[in-house]
N, C-alpha and C positions, 0 to 999 in steps of 0.2 A: 504493499500500500504506499502510495506517495503522500508525504507530508511536507509541504513547502513552507509551513509556517515558521519553521526553524532556519530557513535559508536567509542569510544576511542580505540586506538591501544597501546598495552603495549608489552615489551619484558620480557619473563619469562624464568627461568631455567627449562628445561624439566624434570629434576629429582626431584628438590626441590620445585618448585612454582606452577606447574600446574599438575593436576591429571586426570586420566582416569574416564570417566563417568559410574558409576555403573548402570545407568538407560538406557545405550545405547542400542537401539533395535537391534544392530548387535549381541549382546551377545546370545550365545545359552542357558546360565543360567540366568534367570531373576534376575535383581537387585542384582548382585554379590557385595559383600562387600569388599573383599580383593583384592587390586590392582594386586597382583601376579596372582590371578585367572583370572582377567580381561585380563591382557596381554597374559596369556597362551591361553585363549579362542580366542582372536583376531589372534594369531599366528596359532592355530590349525584350526579354523573354518573360518577365514576371510583372510587367506594367507597374514598376515602382513610381513612375511619374504620376500615376492616379493618386498615390499617397501623398505626394508633394502637393498636388492640388487640394486634396481633402484637408491636409494639415493647414494649409494657408487659408482655406475657406472657412473650415469648421473649428480648427484648433487641434492641438496634439492631445489625443484622448489617453487617459491614464488608467482606464478601467482594467487594462491588461498590462502587467509589468513584464517587459522583456527579460529574457533569461541569458546570462553570460556564464562563461566557464574559464577558469584560469588555466592557460596552457603556456608553458615556458615563461611564467611570470608576466603573461600579457592577458588581458581580458578579451575573450573572443565571444561574439554573440552567437548563441546556438538556437535561440528562438526570438525572432523579431528582426531578421536580417533585412527584410523589405523596409521596415520602418527605419532602421538605422541608415540604410542607403539613402532614403528620402531625406533624413535629417542631415546627413553629411552633405548631400547635394544642396540643400537649402543654405547651409553655411558657406559652401564653396561650389557654386554652379559649374566652375570649370573642371570639376571632377568628371563630369559627363558632357563632353563636348557637343554631341549631337543633340542634346536637350538644353544646352546652356541658356539660350535665349528664353525658352519657355519657362525654365526654372527661375531665372532672374525676374521675369515679369510676375510670376506668382509670389516670389519672395518679397517683391516691392510692396505688396499689399499688407505685409505684416507690420504691426505697430512696433514691435521690438524683436528683431531676428535673433538677437543674442540670448533671449529667453529660452530659445530652443537649443542652445549650444551644449547644454548638460541635461542628462536624463537619468532617472532612477532606474537601476538594474538589479534584478534578483540574481544572486550568484549560486549556481548549483554546486553541490559538494563534489561531484564526479560526473564522468561522462555517462555512466550506466543510468543514474538517476535522471540526468538530463534527457537521455534517450527515452526513458519511460514516460516523462512528462510530454515530450514532443509527440510521441506516438499516440498518447491519449488525446492530445489536442487535434492532431491532423489525420488520424486514421480511425478514430472513434466517432461518436455522434455529438461531440461537444460544439463543433463549429462545422462549417462547410469543409469537407474533406479535400485533401490535395487531389490533383488529377490523378488518373490511373498510373501514369508513368512515374509520378512522384511517389505515390504510395508503394509501388513495387520497388522503386529505387531504394527507399528507406530499408525495407526488409532484405533486399539484395545486399545492401551495405552491411547489414547485420550477419548475413550468411557469409559474405566475403571475409569478415573480420574473425571468422571461426566459430560463430554461434551455430549450435545444432538446431534442427527443427523442433526438437523436444524442448530445448531451452527457451526458444521464442514462444512456444505455446504456454509455457510456465510463466514467463515474464510478462507476457501481454495477454491475460486471461479474458479481457473484455473486447478483444479485437479478433476479427476473422483472419487470423494469421495464415491459415491454410490457403485462402483465396489469394492473399498478396504474395505468398511464397510461390504458389503455382504461377501466378502472372509473371513474376520475376524470372522464373525458369523458362517460360514460353518466350519472353523477350530475349533471353540469352540464346534460345534455340534459333530464333530468327536471325540474330546477329552472328551466329556461328557459321551460317551458310556462306559458302564462297560463291557469290553471284558472278556469272559470266559477264554481265554488263557492269563496267566500272561505275557508271552513273548510279546504279542501284547500290553498289557497295559504298559509295560516298554518301548516298542519300541517308543511310542508317546512322551517319554520325552528325546529322544536322538537327538543329532545334525543331525543324518542321516535322521530321520523323518522330521526335519525342512527343510533340504536341498531337501527333496523329494516333497515339496509341490508344485513345478511346475507341477509335475505328477498329484497330486491331483486336481489341478486347471483345467487340461485338461479333467478331469472327470466331476467335478461338474459345469463347465461352458458350458458343451455340452447340446444341446437341448434334446438329449435322456434321459440324467439323470434328468434334470429339469422336463421333462414331466412324468418320471417314479415316482419320489418322490414328485412332486408338490411343490418343494422348490421355494419360491419367497420372495421378500422383498417389503413391502408397502411404501408409500411416507414418512412415519414417521421413516423408518429404522428398522421396526419390520419384523423378518423373520418367515415364517410358512411353513409347509409341510403337504401333505395329507396322507402320510404313518404313520402308528403307530410307537411308540417308539421301539416295538418289531421287527417290520419289518425293521426299519431303522438299528437297531443293527445288523441284519443279513447282510444288504447291506454294512454297514461300515466294518464289520468283513471280508467280502469277499475282499473288496478293501484294507484294511490295511494288511491283510494276503498276498495278492499278492505284495504289496509294501515290506513287510518284507522278503518275499521269493525272491524278486528282479526279478520276472517276470512281474510285472507292473512298468514300468518306462517310461521316455519320449521317449526312443527308441522304445519300444514295442507299445506305444500309439502315434505314430508319425502322425497318421491321424484317422479320424473316420471310415475309410475303412480298417484299419489295422486288421489283424486276431485276435490280442489280444484284441483290443477294441471291435470287433464284438462278440467275445466270452464272454467278461466281461458283455457287455449289455444283451446278451442272458441269462447269468446266473442270473443277477439282476432281469430281467423280470420274470424268473422262480421263483425266491424268492417271488416276489409279487403275482404271480399267485397261487403258492402253498399256500400262506397265505390266499388268497381269498377263495380258496377251502375249507380251514379248518375254515373259518369264523373269522380270526383274523387280516386280513389285515388293516382294518380301525377302529377297535373297540375303539381305543383311540386316533385317529389321531388329532382331533381338540384340545383335552384337552392338549396334550403334543407336539404340533407342533412347538412351539416357542422355541428359543434358549437362551433367556436371563437369566432365573432363575437358570440354571445349570452352565452357563459359567461365570457369573459375569458380563455380558454385560447389556445393558439396559433392563429392565424387559419388556417382550413382551406378556404376556398372563394373563388371569384372569379377564379382563375388559369386555370382550364380552361374551354373551351367546352363547351356542353351535349353535343355530339356525342361528346366524349371522356370523359365521366364515368360510364361503366358502362352497365349494361343496363336497370336498373329492372325493374318487373314488368309493364309493358305497360298499354295501355288509352288513354292520353291522346293519343299521336300520331295514330292513326287517326281519332279523334273530331275533332281539330282540322283535319286535312287534308280530311275530308269537309265539314266546315262551310264552309271556304273555298271549295270548288268549287261549292256550290249554296246560295244564301241561302235558297230556299224550303225545302229539306230541313232546313237549320240552324233555321229558324223552327219547323218541325214537331217537330224532335227535342227542343229545349230545354224546351218545356212538358211534354213526356212525362217528361223526367228529373226535373223539378221535381215532377211529379205522383207519380212512383215514390217520390221522397224523402218526400213527404207521407204516402204510404200505408204506409211502412215501420213495422212493428209493434214496439213495445217488447218485448224478450224478458225483461226483468227489472223487478222493481218498483224504484222509487226509494226506497232507504233512506238517502239521503245525509244527511238531517238527523236520522236515528234512530240514537242511539248510547247503549247502556245504561251507566249510571254503574258505577263499579268496585265499588260495594257491592251491586249486584244479582247474583242467583244466576248462576253460570257456565252453567247449563243454558239460561237465557233468552238469554244472549249467543250461545251455540252455535246456538240455534234462529233467532235473528235473522240470524246469518251464513248459515245454510242457506236461509233465505227470500230473502235477497239474491242467492243463486246460482241459484235455480230458474228454469227456462225457462218463463215464463208461457204462451207460445204453444203449447208442447208438453204442459204439465201444468197446465191452468187449475184443475181441480178439486183437485189436490194443493195447488196455491197457495192456493186458497180455504180448504182445511182448515188450512193452516199459518197463514194470516191469523187464523183464529178462535183457534187455540192461542196465537199471539203476543199478541193483544189481551187475552185472559183472563189469561195469565200476567204480562203487563206491568202490568195493573191491580193484580193481587195483589202484585207486587213493589213497586209504588208504595205501596199500603196498608201493607205490611210496613215500608217505610222511614219511614212516619209512625207506626209503632208501633201500628197498627190491626189488629185481628183482625176480618175482615169477618163471620165467623160470629157474632160476639158482638153485631153490630149488627142482627141479625134477618134479614139477607139470606143465606139458605141454604136448601137443600132436604134436610131430614133430616140436617143437619149437614154437608153438602157444598156448597161454593160453586161454582156454575156461572157460565157467562158472563153470564146475565141477572142474577144476583145481583151479580156484580162491576160491571156497567154501572149497576145501580140504585144500589149504594153510591156509585160515582163521581159519579153525578148528584147525589145528596144532598150529597156533600162539596163539589162545585163550587158548588152553590146557596148553601151556607154560607160558602164561603171564596173563591169566584171562581176563575178569571175567568168573568164571566157570559156572554161570547160563546160559551163551550163548552157552555152548557146546551142550546141547540137542537141542537147537533151530536150530543151524547150521546143526547138524547132521540130524535132522528131515527134513529140507529143502533139504539137500544134497542127502538123501537116500530115503526119503518118508516113512520110517518105523514108525515114530512117528506121522505122520499126514496123512490126506486124500491125495489121489494121486494128486489131482489138486493143492495142496499146496507144491508140491515137485519140485526139481530141474529138474527131468525127464520130468514133465509136462511142465515146462518152455521151455525145449528143444524140446518137441513134438509140441508145438504151433508154434515154429520157423521152424521145419523141416518136420513134419508129416502132409501131406496135407488132411488127414482124421480127424484130431483132432481139436476140437473146445471147447470153454468155454463159459459160460454165465456171466452176470454181477455180480451175487452173488459170483461166483468162482473167478472172478478177484478181488473183495474186499477181499475175504478170503486169496487169495495169498498175497496181500499186507499186511494184518494183520499179516500173518505168518512170514514176513520178517521185520516187522516194527522195532523190537528191534535190529536186525542186522544192519539195515540202520542207526539207531540212533548212534550205536556204531562206525560204520566206518565214520561217519560224524565228529568225534571228535578224530583225530589222536594224 
């Protein structure tokens, strides 16, 4: 039981005597060392500026006393870092250059800025009791809780420091420790994947990824996802899965790609009946099904199902023989035993599996490198998200129509970003800019401004002279207007490939 009544209270100078906590789990950058970096992080990612405004307008509220701890003979704030950052900035706005003018304007409204130069701070006797108080405040029901990523980060920090799952259950009896530890392990599992696309690998280190973990929680806490992957945590806090590492990598890539492209978010996954959630689960099931058909779905599921060794969390595998580690989803054992019995049969089966893998059709277009800038219209971003979700094998003509719309709208957005009205350049049909007009303008722009390697690409799509007909602008118009014209999935993929370099170019105005 925590008793803070005996904790001493001291008055400290906010600039000289008390420091921001470099181990604060609010920080997007773990264990930041420089206080300037910490205060910037709290302003950028935790909206400390709103506290500056609140203090200047309403006053510094003292109903909650911040908590400090002595480390190396220095007072470090362990609870109340946002408040301290705001107070430091009020005393010296230059500490946060990007907010300096706004902070100065707010501070100018104060009758006596120096009255906020010192604050009362409660001093915790040790880190353990400080952690208990922090957890009770932020992961219990005493106030609005931290975001899912911050909650998980707190308990992950406890695990990383050597605390066992049993110790955490005992230390925080009023908190759903199991939920937070499981969430921390899942986050580590996603981070441990070696993504083929370096953009995705980098994305997992950004504050944007951290802020999007509410979205990730909606996925991995769903029954559909847990049933599909076999993810579960035992009574000792060890997490396992039934899918192989290779299959989980494909699953994680699909999810992270969607979050990176911003078509997977809390709005699109607002319920398990939402179209995006339904489509995502359908895609993930297909990944598992395809893996089973090629014989790789569960080939190493038990050996690599735990998360501890890669994440730095509590080690969770290696102590049990395979025969005792659950049931998996089947498929690998029969294939192995059959192969051992008959070498000839094995030699015949293997090429067949490789052949099936080669013949597997791509169900979605690859939009991995296509990300609309923040300044582009929201309607275009939504359309790109829908295009990334459509099943090309089932809806090739709908895909072709969407490709046409995306290409035309992307060129128009690019021109708009360059402050160019395509109509005024003479490229229009009775005042309306159509796809042909947009391509013609883009061709002229690239000829004048580069890069020159795009000239033939644009010319080829515009006229069809350098490519097959179904990779041409005329074919894009035909699928939109000619009721006798149709395409197949391969032609839809080929069309997208032919404009890929154009799309990448116009996404970077």
